[in-house]
NULOGU-836738 format. One record per residue (C-alpha): x, y, z. Coordinates in steps of 0.02 Angstrom, whole numbers. Last residue first. Example, Ala and Ser with C-alpha at 12.3 -4.5 7.8 and 13.67 -1.06 7.14 Angstrom:
2
> 684 | -53 | 357
> 615 | -225 | 390
***
This chain:
451
> 6691 | 4589 | 5968
> 6641 | 4617 | 5783
> 6734 | 4454 | 5739
> 6629 | 4348 | 5877
> 6470 | 4428 | 5803
> 6514 | 4376 | 5626
> 6564 | 4212 | 5673
> 6378 | 4190 | 5758
> 6296 | 4258 | 5608
> 6380 | 4130 | 5507
> 6308 | 3980 | 5595
> 6140 | 4056 | 5614
> 6124 | 4110 | 5434
> 6185 | 3945 | 5365
> 6079 | 3836 | 5474
> 5921 | 3959 | 5419
> 5974 | 3941 | 5239
> 5978 | 3750 | 5236
> 5815 | 3752 | 5323
> 5715 | 3858 | 5218
> 5675 | 4023 | 5293
> 5764 | 4147 | 5180
> 5655 | 4079 | 5034
> 5502 | 4115 | 5139
> 5533 | 4303 | 5095
> 5472 | 4261 | 4922
> 5595 | 4273 | 4774
> 5605 | 4408 | 4650
> 5525 | 4533 | 4771
> 5694 | 4647 | 4781
> 5707 | 4609 | 4961
> 5696 | 4428 | 4934
> 5826 | 4421 | 4798
> 5930 | 4540 | 4902
> 5938 | 4421 | 5041
> 5971 | 4260 | 4940
> 6120 | 4363 | 4868
> 6186 | 4433 | 5024
> 6175 | 4252 | 5101
> 6277 | 4202 | 4958
> 6404 | 4330 | 4984
> 6448 | 4271 | 5157
> 6535 | 4372 | 5293
> 6430 | 4535 | 5301
> 6287 | 4424 | 5245
> 6293 | 4341 | 5426
> 6242 | 4509 | 5501
> 6102 | 4541 | 5373
> 6036 | 4374 | 5406
> 6055 | 4391 | 5590
> 5951 | 4553 | 5595
> 5828 | 4451 | 5494
> 5814 | 4315 | 5630
> 5784 | 4450 | 5767
> 5637 | 4516 | 5657
> 5565 | 4347 | 5623
> 5563 | 4304 | 5802
> 5476 | 4469 | 5839
> 5349 | 4456 | 5710
> 5311 | 4276 | 5781
> 5281 | 4336 | 5947
> 5158 | 4472 | 5896
> 5205 | 4655 | 5883
> 5059 | 4764 | 5884
> 5091 | 4949 | 5816
> 5158 | 5115 | 5846
> 5333 | 5153 | 5799
> 5436 | 5222 | 5929
> 5520 | 5052 | 5965
> 5593 | 5046 | 5784
> 5579 | 4856 | 5735
> 5398 | 4893 | 5692
> 5444 | 4978 | 5533
> 5548 | 4821 | 5475
> 5388 | 4703 | 5510
> 5288 | 4836 | 5403
> 5415 | 4824 | 5273
> 5402 | 4638 | 5248
> 5210 | 4630 | 5265
> 5195 | 4764 | 5140
> 5289 | 4690 | 5011
> 5199 | 4513 | 5038
> 5025 | 4604 | 5036
> 5047 | 4716 | 4885
> 5036 | 4583 | 4750
> 4884 | 4500 | 4825
> 4805 | 4664 | 4854
> 4809 | 4706 | 4672
> 4733 | 4539 | 4638
> 4598 | 4575 | 4751
> 4578 | 4751 | 4667
> 4560 | 4656 | 4497
> 4432 | 4546 | 4550
> 4328 | 4673 | 4629
> 4336 | 4788 | 4488
> 4274 | 4655 | 4357
> 4415 | 4639 | 4243
> 4395 | 4695 | 4057
> 4376 | 4557 | 3946
> 4481 | 4443 | 3818
> 4605 | 4349 | 3923
> 4728 | 4480 | 3858
> 4642 | 4606 | 3956
> 4667 | 4503 | 4125
> 4856 | 4479 | 4086
> 4875 | 4669 | 4050
> 4792 | 4707 | 4210
> 4912 | 4587 | 4300
> 5056 | 4665 | 4212
> 4997 | 4846 | 4261
> 4987 | 4777 | 4446
> 5173 | 4703 | 4434
> 5235 | 4875 | 4377
> 5140 | 4968 | 4505
> 5215 | 4859 | 4636
> 5383 | 4892 | 4569
> 5371 | 5078 | 4572
> 5301 | 5079 | 4759
> 5435 | 4957 | 4824
> 5586 | 5063 | 4843
> 5635 | 5008 | 5024
> 5650 | 5193 | 5094
> 5486 | 5235 | 5017
> 5393 | 5151 | 5151
> 5244 | 5089 | 5063
> 5117 | 5200 | 4959
> 4959 | 5083 | 4928
> 4800 | 5103 | 4825
> 4811 | 5261 | 4738
> 5007 | 5241 | 4760
> 4994 | 5112 | 4608
> 4831 | 5058 | 4539
> 4648 | 5084 | 4552
> 4510 | 5019 | 4434
> 4349 | 5092 | 4380
> 4244 | 5013 | 4249
> 4143 | 4907 | 4365
> 4068 | 4983 | 4533
> 4140 | 4908 | 4694
> 4045 | 4801 | 4820
> 4087 | 4730 | 4993
> 4236 | 4835 | 5016
> 4386 | 4736 | 5076
> 4487 | 4746 | 4901
> 4481 | 4939 | 4910
> 4592 | 4925 | 5056
> 4680 | 5082 | 5059
> 4866 | 5041 | 5107
> 4967 | 5197 | 5173
> 5138 | 5237 | 5244
> 5144 | 5384 | 5366
> 5230 | 5544 | 5405
> 5322 | 5565 | 5232
> 5414 | 5725 | 5236
> 5512 | 5787 | 5081
> 5656 | 5897 | 5105
> 5781 | 5987 | 4975
> 5958 | 6009 | 4995
> 6023 | 6154 | 4883
> 6078 | 6117 | 4700
> 6227 | 6060 | 4594
> 6354 | 6038 | 4734
> 6542 | 6006 | 4676
> 6613 | 5861 | 4775
> 6738 | 5867 | 4915
> 6613 | 5884 | 5060
> 6510 | 5758 | 4969
> 6642 | 5630 | 4970
> 6704 | 5665 | 5144
> 6533 | 5633 | 5206
> 6494 | 5465 | 5109
> 6642 | 5367 | 5169
> 6578 | 5341 | 5341
> 6432 | 5223 | 5285
> 6356 | 5204 | 5460
> 6290 | 5385 | 5453
> 6336 | 5520 | 5580
> 6425 | 5632 | 5439
> 6279 | 5638 | 5339
> 6184 | 5740 | 5481
> 6321 | 5854 | 5484
> 6324 | 5877 | 5298
> 6138 | 5937 | 5301
> 6166 | 6044 | 5449
> 6304 | 6143 | 5362
> 6215 | 6145 | 5195
> 6045 | 6211 | 5274
> 5901 | 6083 | 5238
> 5914 | 5990 | 5409
> 5901 | 5808 | 5391
> 5742 | 5730 | 5482
> 5738 | 5644 | 5651
> 5538 | 5658 | 5661
> 5514 | 5477 | 5691
> 5627 | 5423 | 5552
> 5779 | 5486 | 5469
> 5841 | 5511 | 5292
> 5974 | 5542 | 5169
> 5958 | 5558 | 4982
> 6122 | 5586 | 4883
> 6109 | 5591 | 4702
> 6281 | 5595 | 4593
> 6280 | 5666 | 4430
> 6373 | 5589 | 4265
> 6218 | 5638 | 4163
> 6110 | 5502 | 4234
> 6144 | 5424 | 4407
> 6284 | 5383 | 4530
> 6216 | 5347 | 4697
> 6210 | 5384 | 4874
> 6058 | 5312 | 4971
> 6052 | 5363 | 5152
> 6005 | 5311 | 5330
> 5962 | 5372 | 5499
> 5879 | 5278 | 5642
> 6047 | 5226 | 5717
> 6028 | 5086 | 5854
> 5848 | 5046 | 5791
> 5910 | 5034 | 5613
> 5922 | 5145 | 5466
> 6000 | 5070 | 5307
> 6168 | 5148 | 5231
> 6164 | 5125 | 5041
> 6319 | 5161 | 4932
> 6300 | 5155 | 4754
> 6378 | 5103 | 4586
> 6538 | 5012 | 4659
> 6697 | 4986 | 4576
> 6779 | 5121 | 4684
> 6627 | 5205 | 4759
> 6699 | 5338 | 4880
> 6781 | 5444 | 4744
> 6860 | 5602 | 4820
> 6940 | 5708 | 4693
> 6769 | 5789 | 4653
> 6602 | 5708 | 4601
> 6472 | 5823 | 4532
> 6329 | 5839 | 4654
> 6145 | 5824 | 4690
> 6058 | 5841 | 4855
> 5913 | 5758 | 4937
> 5830 | 5768 | 5107
> 5717 | 5643 | 5183
> 5572 | 5634 | 5322
> 5498 | 5487 | 5390
> 5377 | 5497 | 5531
> 5343 | 5313 | 5536
> 5149 | 5310 | 5565
> 5109 | 5164 | 5468
> 5163 | 5014 | 5594
> 4990 | 4940 | 5600
> 4854 | 5041 | 5531
> 4795 | 4957 | 5364
> 4658 | 5071 | 5284
> 4466 | 5026 | 5258
> 4369 | 5118 | 5134
> 4208 | 5190 | 5187
> 4052 | 5127 | 5104
> 4016 | 5081 | 4923
> 3859 | 5198 | 4904
> 3928 | 5297 | 4750
> 3968 | 5439 | 4869
> 4083 | 5313 | 4971
> 4168 | 5273 | 4803
> 4203 | 5438 | 4754
> 4276 | 5481 | 4919
> 4390 | 5337 | 4916
> 4432 | 5372 | 4737
> 4500 | 5545 | 4796
> 4688 | 5495 | 4742
> 4822 | 5602 | 4836
> 4927 | 5453 | 4864
> 4945 | 5431 | 4671
> 4826 | 5473 | 4523
> 4842 | 5314 | 4440
> 4648 | 5290 | 4437
> 4607 | 5187 | 4287
> 4446 | 5226 | 4199
> 4373 | 5093 | 4079
> 4233 | 5105 | 3934
> 4256 | 5286 | 3948
> 4165 | 5454 | 3922
> 4277 | 5597 | 3968
> 4154 | 5719 | 4051
> 4184 | 5910 | 4045
> 4215 | 6034 | 4165
> 4191 | 6213 | 4095
> 4339 | 6333 | 4055
> 4363 | 6502 | 4135
> 4448 | 6398 | 4275
> 4618 | 6385 | 4161
> 4668 | 6222 | 4240
> 4556 | 6133 | 4113
> 4419 | 6024 | 4195
> 4402 | 5846 | 4203
> 4254 | 5718 | 4247
> 4296 | 5533 | 4212
> 4183 | 5415 | 4129
> 4075 | 5261 | 4131
> 4084 | 5205 | 4304
> 3968 | 5058 | 4335
> 3848 | 4987 | 4469
> 3787 | 5171 | 4514
> 3609 | 5135 | 4473
> 3604 | 5307 | 4360
> 3773 | 5250 | 4279
> 3930 | 5337 | 4348
> 4039 | 5480 | 4305
> 4196 | 5505 | 4403
> 4277 | 5660 | 4483
> 4370 | 5829 | 4469
> 4525 | 5769 | 4395
> 4623 | 5933 | 4361
> 4682 | 5976 | 4177
> 4850 | 6034 | 4130
> 4890 | 5906 | 4008
> 4765 | 5780 | 3914
> 4903 | 5653 | 3841
> 4865 | 5543 | 3698
> 4876 | 5362 | 3653
> 4799 | 5294 | 3491
> 4951 | 5213 | 3421
> 5095 | 5208 | 3554
> 5227 | 5336 | 3519
> 5179 | 5444 | 3661
> 5199 | 5291 | 3770
> 5377 | 5264 | 3738
> 5426 | 5447 | 3749
> 5327 | 5463 | 3904
> 5423 | 5308 | 3984
> 5596 | 5395 | 3933
> 5535 | 5558 | 4018
> 5466 | 5480 | 4168
> 5646 | 5385 | 4204
> 5725 | 5559 | 4171
> 5617 | 5640 | 4305
> 5648 | 5503 | 4425
> 5835 | 5503 | 4418
> 5895 | 5369 | 4323
> 5993 | 5204 | 4392
> 5957 | 5056 | 4274
> 5931 | 4891 | 4360
> 6008 | 4724 | 4384
> 5983 | 4581 | 4501
> 6090 | 4469 | 4394
> 6169 | 4410 | 4563
> 6351 | 4485 | 4548
> 6415 | 4457 | 4730
> 6455 | 4576 | 4868
> 6477 | 4549 | 5062
> 6371 | 4655 | 5162
> 6457 | 4819 | 5237
> 6511 | 4833 | 5411
> 6449 | 4954 | 5540
> 6267 | 4907 | 5537
> 6151 | 4876 | 5394
> 6271 | 4938 | 5271
> 6245 | 4894 | 5070
> 6369 | 4934 | 4955
> 6282 | 4920 | 4786
> 6382 | 4841 | 4637
> 6346 | 4657 | 4659
> 6192 | 4627 | 4753
> 6090 | 4770 | 4679
> 6168 | 4755 | 4515
> 6177 | 4922 | 4427
> 6166 | 5010 | 4256
> 6214 | 5186 | 4224
> 6103 | 5306 | 4130
> 6182 | 5398 | 3991
> 6067 | 5387 | 3846
> 6129 | 5221 | 3788
> 6095 | 5145 | 3967
> 5916 | 5220 | 3947
> 5887 | 5127 | 3780
> 5959 | 4972 | 3834
> 5845 | 4978 | 3980
> 5690 | 5012 | 3879
> 5724 | 4872 | 3762
> 5542 | 4801 | 3784
> 5421 | 4924 | 3874
> 5293 | 4820 | 3979
> 5405 | 4676 | 4002
> 5563 | 4779 | 4032
> 5456 | 4864 | 4163
> 5421 | 4705 | 4243
> 5599 | 4649 | 4235
> 5641 | 4819 | 4328
> 5509 | 4785 | 4449
> 5581 | 4617 | 4497
> 5745 | 4689 | 4533
> 5677 | 4836 | 4637
> 5637 | 5003 | 4545
> 5699 | 5169 | 4592
> 5662 | 5344 | 4661
> 5795 | 5452 | 4729
> 5731 | 5634 | 4771
> 5666 | 5775 | 4668
> 5528 | 5662 | 4609
> 5457 | 5672 | 4782
> 5371 | 5829 | 4725
> 5268 | 5750 | 4595
> 5127 | 5888 | 4537
> 5258 | 6016 | 4526
> 5355 | 5914 | 4402
> 5534 | 5869 | 4418
> 5622 | 5909 | 4259
> 5636 | 5810 | 4093
> 5466 | 5873 | 4016
> 5456 | 5839 | 3837
> 5264 | 5796 | 3851
> 5199 | 5809 | 4025
> 5135 | 5978 | 4076
> 5048 | 5952 | 4250
> 4868 | 5929 | 4303
> 4867 | 5743 | 4224
> 4749 | 5655 | 4109
> 4807 | 5507 | 4006
> 4697 | 5459 | 3858
> 4690 | 5292 | 3780
> 4597 | 5271 | 3611
> 4538 | 5123 | 3510
> 4558 | 5009 | 3667
> 4642 | 4842 | 3697
> 4812 | 4868 | 3628
> 4846 | 5016 | 3740
> 4792 | 4939 | 3898
> 4955 | 4872 | 3985
> 5062 | 5004 | 3904
> 4947 | 5141 | 3975
> 4942 | 5058 | 4150
> 5136 | 5067 | 4162
> 5127 | 5262 | 4113
> 4995 | 5288 | 4251
> 5095 | 5203 | 4380
> 5255 | 5315 | 4314
> 5146 | 5475 | 4329
> 5022 | 5522 | 4195
> 4877 | 5520 | 4314
> 4699 | 5472 | 4281
> 4694 | 5347 | 4152
> 4552 | 5347 | 4028
> 4513 | 5193 | 3927
> 4414 | 5231 | 3761
> 4322 | 5138 | 3628
> 4314 | 4958 | 3705
> 4386 | 4779 | 3720
> 4466 | 4785 | 3555
> 4508 | 4624 | 3470
> 4695 | 4605 | 3411
> 4717 | 4614 | 3226
***
């Protein structure tokens, strides 16, 4: 038997990050309790506590691999259940301008499921783990610490039936996976840790996205592809992700930044879609059978709470997922970062001890930083987004435009770009001399052909 590191771990939040965390800790504690304000077990629909679940969510290639590590064979399980599988460089049609990128099968696979169905499959696996239980319909009201405030020793929760009293769940480890709305910064300040710094550069993006689901009509825009992605750029700050998903449905999320949001009336929604670079999406949705009405979600700012920069942290409390960082959702990084953070937590526990909070949060920051830097640089390509643009960033931004331009002609550049965007390879892989030479040469040809 594996050595247990404690009697109980409490996970605050039963969404994707919390479920990843449950897989990471379940072998190290006698009991794992997942607390959430919503009903969770058996739920296949979008939950009230996760309104963004009505929109497209997904894992990058590295995140899909991490999920498989945490939940072996879950990809095959979901495919068997009717979720299609895709290759991010081979069956996704990417538009960064008027021409799509050249495609190639690159092994950057992922399973395409709506967020509620992904959560359902993860919950089913977690529910089957010995010693794990869900504490549903409970509000999270705070944490309990030792008198000297050096260690968190439990979580305070209260049934949503307000006639019931608040209770303390004693724990050897509390993991906050409660998402962007986490109150951990306030809890830590009350414990004398100071104010949690937040990153500010390029965070005010004014994003809003609308989603609608369909059954495909006679007009099939996909051909052999699985998804069509039109990426917003400074010339056209609107984009969309149109994809086949579970149950034979189509899912369309279209977005705009800096307040240019898709309308939620059908006529306005369709007119917005008609302006996209991927012109094949509009006739397909007009011909398709709509399954619901458009719904809008506003995302004014990205966020990274720098818990790693606090001078001290109480042990016994770790933070994961959106409770730490909510990057630009257009780039689908959040679930991938949560999966990588869960793997790092599992590594710590496998080494035989619960990590010190300060050590773990520094590890989390190291996981987040490359993804954050990449998307911040992209956010700052839009002139209306506030932030400092040093010369090195401007040079990188111009080069990345050439990368996507060259990728319209050269599939090997598409593969390299998608490996970096999928967090499989570091961004520096696109800056190797041979790659730079290929990009500059091919982008010149692409520019000449574009006229």
